[in-house]
N, C-alpha and C positions, 0 to 999 in steps of 0.2 A: 611639399613642393611637387610641382608637375615635372615629369620627365620632359626635357626639351623636345619640341616637335617642330621639324622644319616645314611641315606642310599644314595647310588649312583644309577643313573638310566641308563638303557641300551639304551633307546630311548627317544627323546625329541620331543613332539608334540606341535603344536602352533595353536592358533586362528590367524586370519589374520588382520582384521581392528582393529586398536588400540593396536595391539600387535607387529606385524611385519611391517605393513603398516599404514601410516597416510593418510586416504582418505577424511578426513574432513567431514564425513557424519554427518549430523544434524538429529539425530534420533527423536528429539522433532518435527522438521519440518515434517519429514516423517510420524510420527504418526498423526499429525494434518491434513496432506494432505489426508491420507487414512481413517481417522476417527477412528483409533484404540485407545481404552481407555487404561489408565494405568493399569498395572497388567496382561496384556496379550501381547504376542509377536505379532508383525505385521504379520508374516507369519501365525500364528495360527488364528489370527483374520480374515484374508482374507479367510482362508480355511473354517471357520465356517459361513461365510456370506451366507444367503439363496438366496440373489439377485445375480445371476450369472453375470449379466452385471456390477453391482457395484464392485463385486470382481475382475473382469477382468480389469476394469479401475484402481482399486487400485494396481493390480500387474503391470500394465503398468507404473504407476507413480513410484512405487518402483524400477522398472527396470531403469527408467530414472535417479532417484537419484543415484542408484548404479553405473551406467555407468559413470555418471558425476564425482562421487567420484573416481572411478577407474582411470579415465583419469588424475586426479590430484594427483595420489598416490606418496608419498615420503616415504623413509625409516623412521621407528621409530629409534631413536638414538641407535646405536650399533647393529641393527638387521642384516645388511648385513655382518658385520664382524663375528658375531656369527655363522650365517648360513655357511659362507665360512670355518670357523674353524671346525665346525662339519663335513662338507663334507670332508675336508682334513684329519680329524682323523677317518673318516668312522663311525661316530656316526649316527645311523638311525634317520631320521627326517620325519615329516609329517605335513600337514596343514588340519585342519577341520574347515570349515567356514559355516555360514548360508547364505553367499552370493551365487549368481547365478554363474553358470559355465562361462557365458559370461563375467560377471564382473571380475571374477578371471583371466580369460584369458587376459582381457585388462590390469589388474594390472601387470600380468606377462610380458606383452610387454614392460612395463616401468621399472619394477624392475625384476631382475633375482632371482626368487623365487627358490633358489637352494635347494630343498628338495626332498626326495625320493618319496613321495606320496601326492596327494592333493585330498580331497573330498569336494564337494559342496552340496547344498541343493537338487540338482537333483540326487545325488548319495545315499542319506540315509535320515532318519528322522532327522529333525533339532534338534540341541541342545535345551534343556538339555537332550534329548533322547541320550542314550549311543551308539546307533547303529554305528555311524560313527567312534567313537574312537575304538570300538571293531573291526571294519573293518580294520582300520589302524594297529591295533595290529596284526591282522592275516597277513596282507600284508607284514608287516615288520618282521614277525616271532619273535616278542618280546612279552612275556606275559604281560597282562595289569598291573600287579603289579610291573613290571620293567619299566613302562613308567611314565613320568610326562607330564601333559598337561598344557600349559601356556596360560593364557588369561587375559582379562581386565574386564570381566563382569561376573555377577552372573551365567548366563547360562553356561559359561565355567567351572566354579567351580562345578556346579551341574552335568554337563555331565561327568566330570572326576570322581567324586565320584560315580555316577551311573555305570560307567564302571570299577570301582575297581582300578582306577589310582590315583596317587597323583595329587592334584589340586593346581596349582601355580598361584597366582595373581601377575601380573605386575602392581604394585601400581602406581597410578597417583592422582592428586588432586581431581578428580571427582569420584573415586571408592573406597576410603578408607573404606567406610561403609561395603564393602564386605569382608574385611580382616579376620574377625572372621569365615568365611566359607571356608577359604583356609587352606590347609596343609602347604603351603610354601608361603612366601611373598617376592618378590624382587622389588627393585627400579630401577635396571639396568639389561639389558639383558645379559651383560657379567658375571653376577653372576651365570648364568646357566652353565658356563664352569665347575665350581667346582662340580655341581650336576651330571655332566657326567664324573667326575673323571679327568678333565683336569685342567691345571693351566692357568693363564692369559697371558702367554708368547706368 
């Protein structure tokens, strides 16, 4: 069930992995591979390493994980249909991801990511920093308060809140603990149609 929402949104923004695309990334394995402890993001951990050679090895391993995941990308249930409906109805859309530009490009070769704008970690500070969402807001010419950002992880919710946007959690069995940090909770992507003032037809 969708958490009741009194407002409708002029633009719908998305995370990529786990929200639109299933890339089967094993973040536990990635953390173990690069040595990142719990409680800090992999990107942030690598940026803080004083050993430059170790940091570069970690970034290379992260790149390999991401590219392997991108090559195996499949649509999350309902994602392709929802993006196509938004495109048809001219609802502005965008993607903000912590993934690399190369990994997103590879995902895009497999899936038609039919959105108006895509920003990666090379374009802005990584989530939960709000920079990327505010950039999307400006590019789409939609004020932050008229945007909803949909994701599957706590960084997505924090980034949306930090940007002054509605934070929407796409709930799954592994992320229910984040629901209390979301403004909206959905279980299926087609529930977003109503949030954009569209019906399910």
